[in-house]
Each structure stands twice: as C-alpha cells, then as structure tokens.
N, C-alpha and C positions, 0 to 999 in steps of 0.2 A: 241332318238329312243327307248331305253329300257323302260324308264319311261312312255312314251306315250303308248307303247304296253301293259304294265301292267295296266295302267289306262283304256284303251279300254276294256281289258278283264274283269276287275272288274265291270265296268259300265254295260257290257253285262250280267254279273251275278247278277245284281240288287243292287250292292253296290252304295250308294249315299253320304255317309259322308266322303268326301275327303278333305284333307288339302293340297292344291297345291300352289306352288310358282315357278315362273320363276327365272332364275339366276340373272336377272336384278332387281328382287324384294327382293331376299334374297341371299347374298353372303355366301355360306357355309364355306368359308375360314375364315370368320370373327367370332371369338369366341363369342364375346358379342352379335352379331346379332343372332347367332344360339341359344344362351342361352335365349334371349328374345322370340324368336319364340316358343321354347318348353314351356317356362313359360306361354305364352299367349294361345297357341293352345292345349297343352297337348295331342299329338297324342297317340293312343293306339297301333297301328301297323305301323312299318316303313319298307318300301322297300328302301334300300340305293343303288340306281342305279347311283347317281351323281358321275362324275369323269371327269378329264381332260384326253381325249383320242386322239389317232391319229395313223397313220401308221408308217412304218419304218423311213421315213424322219423326221416326227415330233418328234417321240420318241428320235431319235439320236441327233436332233438339240437342243431341249428344255429340256435337262436332268434335270436341276435344277427345272424348273417349274413343270415338270411331277412328280418329287419326292415331292417337297414342297406342291404344291396345293393339291395333292391327300392325303398326310398325314394330312394336315389341315382339309380337308373335312371329312375324316373318323374319326379323333380324335374328332372333334366337335360334329358330329352327334351321334356317338356311346356313348360318354361320357354323353351327354345331354339325350340320351335315358335311360341311367342308372339313372341319377339324377331325372328324371321326371317319372320314373316307367313305361316305355313302356312295354307292355305285351310281345311283340315279335318283333325282328328285323331280317331282312334278308339282309345280306351284299353280294353284287355281286362283285366278283373278276374277274380274267381273266386267260385264259389258259397259258398266257406267264409267269406265276409264276413257271412253271416247268423248270428243268435244260435243257440246250440247247440240250444235247445229251442223255437225259433220254430214257430208253427203251420204245418202242411203242407197243400197245397203252398206254397212260399215266394213270397210276393208282394213286389214291389219296396219297398213301404212298410214292410216289417218290418225294414229296416236300422236298426241302433242301438236296437233295442227290448229288448235283453237281453244277458246275458253270452255271450261267444264260446266255442267249443270250445277248451279249453286247449291241446291238442296242436298246433293250427295257428294259435294266436292271433297270433304275430308276422307271419306271412304275411297273415293277414286284415286286421290293422291297417294294413299297408302298402297293401293294395289299397283299403281304405276311404279312406285318405288320397289315393290316386290319383283316385278318384271326386270327392272334395271339391276337389281341386286343379283338375281340369277345370272343375268348376262355378264355382270362384272366378275362374279366368281368363275364363270366359264372362261372369260377372256384372260383373267390374271392367273388362275390356278388350274384351268383345264377341267373343271367340274362339269359333269353331264347333268346340268340343271335345266329343265325345260319349263315353259310357262304356257298355260292354256287359258282362254277367256270364254267362260260359259255365258250363255244367254240367261234370261230369267228362268228359274227352276221351280219345280213343284214335285211332290211325291211323298212317300211314307216318311214319318218323323218330321214333317214340316212344322213350322211355327204358326199357330192359329191365334196368337194373342193379338187382339185388335189394336193395341197401342203400338206394336213394333213389328207386325208381320208384313209380308209383301201382299200385293193386291189379290192374287188368285186364292191363297188360303183364307185371306180376310173375307172375300166374297163368299166362299163356301160356308164359312161359319155364320156370316150375316144371313144368308138365305136359309140355312138350316134352322137357325134360331127363330127367324121370322115365320117360317112354316110351322114350327111347333107352337109358337105364341099366337098364331093367327093374325099377325100384323098385316095391315092393308098395303104397306109399302116398305121398300128398303132404300135407305139413303146410300148413295155412292159418291165418293169424293171426286171432284173435278167435272169436266164437261163430257167425259166419255169418248172424246175424240182421239186422244193419244193412241198410237199403235205400239203394240208390244208383242214380242216373240216369247213363246213358252216351250220349255223342254222338260220331259219327265226325267227325274233323277236317275232312273235305271238306264235311260239312254245316255245320259252324261257319264255314268260309270262305265258303260261299254266303250264310249269314246276315250275316256282316260286310260283304260286298260289297253286299248288299241294303240294309243299314242305312246304309252310307256314301252310298248314292244317295238314300235315302228318309227318313232320320231325322235331326232337327236339334234335339233337345230337351235340356234340362238333366236332371240326375239320371242314371239308368241304366236299361237294359232287359235283362231276362233272355233268355238264349239256351239253349234245351234242347229235349228231345223231349216233355216232359210225361209220360214213362213211366219207372217205376223197377223195380228187381229186387233181391232179397236177394242178399247176397254168397254164400250157400250155392247159390242157383239160378244165379248167375253162374258159380260154380265148376263146377257140373254142366254148364252150357252149354259152357264152355271144355273141359272133359273130353271132351264129345261131339265138338266141332270138332277137337280135337287127336288124337282116337282113343286116348287114354290108358285102359288097361284096369283100373288099380288102384283103391285105396280113397282116400277123403278123410278127413283127421284135422284137426279144428278145435281150435286151442290157445286155450281160453277165458281163459288167464292173460294173453294179449296184449290190448292195447287195441282196442276196437271203433270209437272215434271217435264222431261224431255219430250218433244212432240212425237218423235218416232225413234225406235231403237231396234233395227233389224240387222243382224249380222250377215256379212258375206261369208259363206262357208265353202266357197269354191276350193280353197286349199285343202280343207278337210275332205271334201268329196273326191278331190283328185288323188288323195292318199288311199282312198278306198273305204271310207266310213260314211254311212248315212243313218239317221235316226230311224226307229222302227215303230214308235208308239204315237198314233194320231192323237190330237189334242182332246177330242171328245171322249175317246176311249180312256185316255189317261186320267181325265177329270172324273169320269165314272168310277174308275178304280179307286182313286183317292177319296172320293166322297163315300164310297162303300166302306172303306176303312175308317174314315172319320166318324160316320154316323154309327158304326158298330162300336167304336170306342166311347161314344156318348151314352150308350145304353146302360 
C-alpha cells in the first residue's frame, strides 16, 4: 500500500528512473540477495517501506516472525545502502513504537520512556531498531538516512484479510459483506472506546516526498493528521459510507490495544506539510475501489 502510493506520487511528478521489485522477485530477508541487488542496480535514493505488518491478532500470534523478518529487512537494506553509497534513505516506522501509556498526543521525544503495548511489542522493537540503525549509520559513516513515523494508514492496495488486516480495512470488508448477505449485525472487536488516528496513503506519500526533499536530521519525525476518532465512531462512519443498515455489536472480551494513539505533528506542520484528505472522503474513495474490485 505505502510503496505503491509513493510510486504513484513520484510517477505523477515526472520521475521515471525507478528500480522496482515484488517480494516474490527479491526477498529482502535474504542478505546475499539484497547485496546482489544493490551491487547490480546501485539505487541513489531509497524509500524503505517494506515490512511484515498486520493488526492486533497477527502481531500477537506471529511474534517471532514480526521481529525476525522486520529486523532482517531493515538490516539488509540499510547496510547495503551504506555499502553502495545511497545518497539518501527514508525509513518508515510505525506509531506503535511509542510506550503504551505515553502522554497524548505523542511527541517524538516520548520514544523509550515506558513499556510498549504487549500485543505489538515485537513489531515495535523492530521499528525502534530501524530508527536507531539509521542514526548509527548517520553518526558513524555520515549517511543521510532519515526516519519517519506514520500514523495508522489506509488506501489503495490495502490488506482486507480479516485474519491479519488493520481495523479500518477489516471494518470495510465486514460491513460490505454483511450488507450483501443481509446480516442483522456486525461484530467488532473490543469495546469501541480506543482512539485512533487514520491517514490516507496518498497523504503519507506526499509527506514522504516532502521530507525526502526538505528534511535531513537525525532521530525521526511523526507523520499524521493530528486528529483521532474512537473505534465506535469509525465503525459508525464506515457503516454510513457502505450503506449497511444493521446493528453493531462490540465484543469487549477481545483486546482493545493501546487506549489512545494520536501523533503530535507540530514538527511536520512547522516544516510546511499538512494532510489534504479528510477521513470520510478517504474512506468513501477506498470503499468505492474495494466494492468495484469485488464485482
């Protein structure tokens, strides 16, 4: 989702010299394969969006894979970017790097100030390591490697698998299928009380492009909208967009995850970037694409 959004943006801005591989063509966990790729292609600029990702269930179930696979991907790409003289690398992390009970909104300096949310700890540790690795290569070798921390994302090419998707695409699929089946209710995990921030992938791509041109600092910078919504209100919004007429049933026996996760985006705003796609407009767009793909 993120890689394709960045590619669409750059193509629209007139860039043509892309080096693209699907995961079935290049396994970024394979150290030798990544070394060969960099040796042969010698990219100048790298957007490191590749990762093993998923929602609460996937994160909690596949802890070893989420830690090992993401560490391997990051280590290989960041190191080979140094070895082969990449001019600039942008590493994409995740807002789950912050402590579970950190003050809200989440400022960049809150990193490593408290325990992580247990259900996505493995993924968070991997992403924290990626930030520190970029900083270490910057400090030791002078590499211009920057890190950005996006909020929860949605958009074209999202993952709609109910076993390992994030909440927004999962709800879109649930409501769509319930509407088609005439189901009287839709079950939603948790209490509906947690607050979450959502950003369209096209807005993230714009932010990444902006920062690739204008940001050259150590540490990392948050990318988000600065606005959040409860899962209950999100469900109501998706119910409206999809036109589902039934009821909502919240299963409070299922985990809620972190109570709130709103990014402080004052640094990003100060640099001159703000998101452009309101949440309802963005959900309407992706639902139109999703429902068309199901026909």
